[in-house]
C-alpha positions in Angstrom: 55.3 76.6 65.9 54.6 79.3 68.1 51.8 80.3 66.6 49.6 77.2 66.4 50.9 76.5 69.9 49.3 79.9 71.0 46.0 79.2 69.2 45.9 75.5 71.0 46.7 77.1 74.5 50.1 75.1 74.6 53.5 76.1 75.5 55.6 73.4 74.7 59.6 73.5 74.8 61.6 73.7 71.2 65.1 72.5 71.4 68.0 72.8 68.7 70.0 69.8 68.1 71.9 68.0 65.2 69.7 66.7 62.5 70.7 62.9 62.6 69.8 63.0 66.4 66.6 64.9 66.1 65.8 62.6 62.9 66.4 59.7 65.0 64.8 60.4 68.3 61.5 61.7 66.7 61.1 58.3 64.9 61.9 56.4 68.1 61.0 58.1 71.1 57.9 59.5 72.8 55.2 61.9 71.2 57.6 64.8 69.3 57.6 66.9 66.5 60.5 68.0 63.9 60.4 70.9 61.7 60.8 71.8 59.2 61.3 68.2 57.5 61.2 67.7 53.5 58.0 65.3 52.9 59.4 62.6 50.2 58.0 58.9 49.7 61.4 57.4 51.4 59.8 58.9 54.7 55.9 59.1 54.4 55.3 56.2 56.6 58.1 57.0 59.2 56.2 60.4 60.4 52.7 62.0 60.7 52.4 65.2 58.9 51.4 68.6 59.3 51.6 71.1 56.7 52.8 72.1 54.0 54.9 75.2 55.7 57.8 75.8 53.3 59.2 74.7 49.9 62.5 73.4 49.8 65.0 73.3 46.4 67.9 70.7 46.7 70.7 72.1 44.8 74.4 71.2 44.0 76.9 73.7 45.1 80.4 73.6 44.2 83.9 76.0 45.0 83.4 79.3 43.2 85.8 79.5 40.0 85.6 75.5 39.8 84.2 76.1 36.3 82.1 73.2 37.0 78.5 73.4 35.5 76.0 70.6 35.6 72.7 70.2 33.1 71.6 67.0 34.5 71.3 64.5 37.6 73.4 61.8 35.0 76.4 64.4 35.0 76.4 64.5 38.8 76.6 61.1 39.1 80.1 61.0 37.1 81.6 63.3 39.6 84.2 62.1 41.9 82.4 62.7 44.9 79.2 64.5 46.3 78.9 65.8 49.7 75.3 65.2 51.4 74.3 65.4 55.0 73.5 61.9 56.7 69.7 61.6 56.9 68.9 64.8 54.8 66.1 64.3 52.2 68.8 65.3 49.5 70.5 61.8 50.7 67.3 59.7 50.1 66.6 61.6 46.7 69.9 61.2 45.3 70.0 57.4 46.8 66.9 56.7 44.8 68.3 58.1 41.9 71.2 55.6 41.8 74.0 57.7 43.0 76.9 55.9 44.0 79.6 58.5 44.6 78.0 60.1 48.1 80.1 61.0 50.9 78.0 61.4 54.2 79.0 64.0 56.5 77.6 65.2 59.7 76.1 68.5 59.2 75.9 71.1 56.3 78.6 73.3 58.4 80.7 70.7 57.5 80.1 70.5 53.9 80.3 73.9 53.4 83.8 73.9 54.8 84.7 71.1 52.9 83.6 72.2 49.4 85.4 75.6 50.3 88.6 74.2 51.0 88.3 71.8 47.5 87.8 68.4 49.5 85.1 67.6 47.2 83.7 69.3 44.0 80.1 69.0 44.7 77.9 69.4 48.0 74.0 68.6 47.4 72.2 70.8 49.8 69.3 72.7 50.7 69.2 76.1 49.0 66.7 77.9 51.6 69.0 77.6 54.6 72.6 77.8 52.7 73.0 81.5 53.8 72.6 81.1 57.1 74.6 78.1 56.9 77.7 79.7 55.1 77.5 82.1 58.2 77.5 79.7 60.7 80.4 77.9 58.7 82.4 81.6 58.4 82.5 80.9 54.6 82.4 84.1 52.4 78.7 83.9 50.6 80.5 83.9 47.3 83.0 81.2 48.1 80.6 78.5 46.5 78.3 78.7 43.7 74.9 77.1 42.8 75.5 74.7 39.6 72.3 72.6 39.6 69.1 72.3 41.2 67.4 69.0 40.9 64.3 68.9 42.9 61.4 70.7 44.9 59.9 69.3 48.0 57.6 70.8 50.7 58.8 71.2 53.9 56.1 70.1 56.7 56.2 69.5 60.5 56.9 65.9 61.1 55.2 64.3 64.1 56.6 61.0 65.6 54.3 58.0 65.0 53.4 57.9 68.5 51.7 61.3 68.7 48.0 61.0 69.1 45.8 61.2 66.0 44.0 64.0 67.7 47.1 66.1 68.4 47.9 65.6 64.4 44.4 67.1 63.4 44.3 69.7 66.2 47.6 71.2 64.6 46.9 70.8 60.7 43.3 72.5 61.6 44.8 75.4 63.4 47.4 75.8 60.5 44.8 75.7 57.9 42.8 78.1 59.8 46.0 80.6 59.9 46.2 80.0 56.1 42.7 80.9 55.7 42.9 84.4 57.9 46.3 85.5 56.5 48.5 84.9 59.7 50.8 82.1 58.3 51.3 84.3 54.9 52.3 87.2 57.3 54.9 84.8 59.3 56.2 83.6 56.0 56.8 86.8 54.5 58.5 88.0 57.5 61.1 85.4 57.5 60.9 84.3 54.0 60.3 87.2 52.1 61.6 85.9 48.6 60.0 82.9 48.6 56.3 82.1 47.8 54.1 80.9 50.5 52.9 77.3 50.2 49.1 77.1 50.2 
């Protein structure tokens, strides 16, 4: 975000806020961008898209030592409860897949703590951010374990529909140029050294 702004001669403020609030404000408010967001069919018409900038893996987590193993979404549907963050793309994915055992929670930190405390058998979350979520929740990294990854989605910068089309084109053009000259790959490698950069 900072590199693109620098190339465009901009210095727009970047603010951190709870996901549900940011998701709502990016749809209903003045021109704004939310990053990074999984671009899935359920969201396609809600935003204007610049990217891709990252790849997300939707993953089910269980409490370590639970012995729980999954081989399919059908097996996850039979769980007593699946925690999922409100307004996350994983919620939309699972609802579209016909899940009826979902318990919506306010943020991933709550989900990690509830899972570690045994208050639900599964938490459907995003793999890329899980290490940082565990740190923020004060939960040991070996307290949870991955049991099944069920989808991959590309992450984009999601602009509100009120954002002028010229802004969208300018940002996408600069991102494309960064991918051509190697700047994007260098930034991606610095922050996500274990993941391949999206083209």
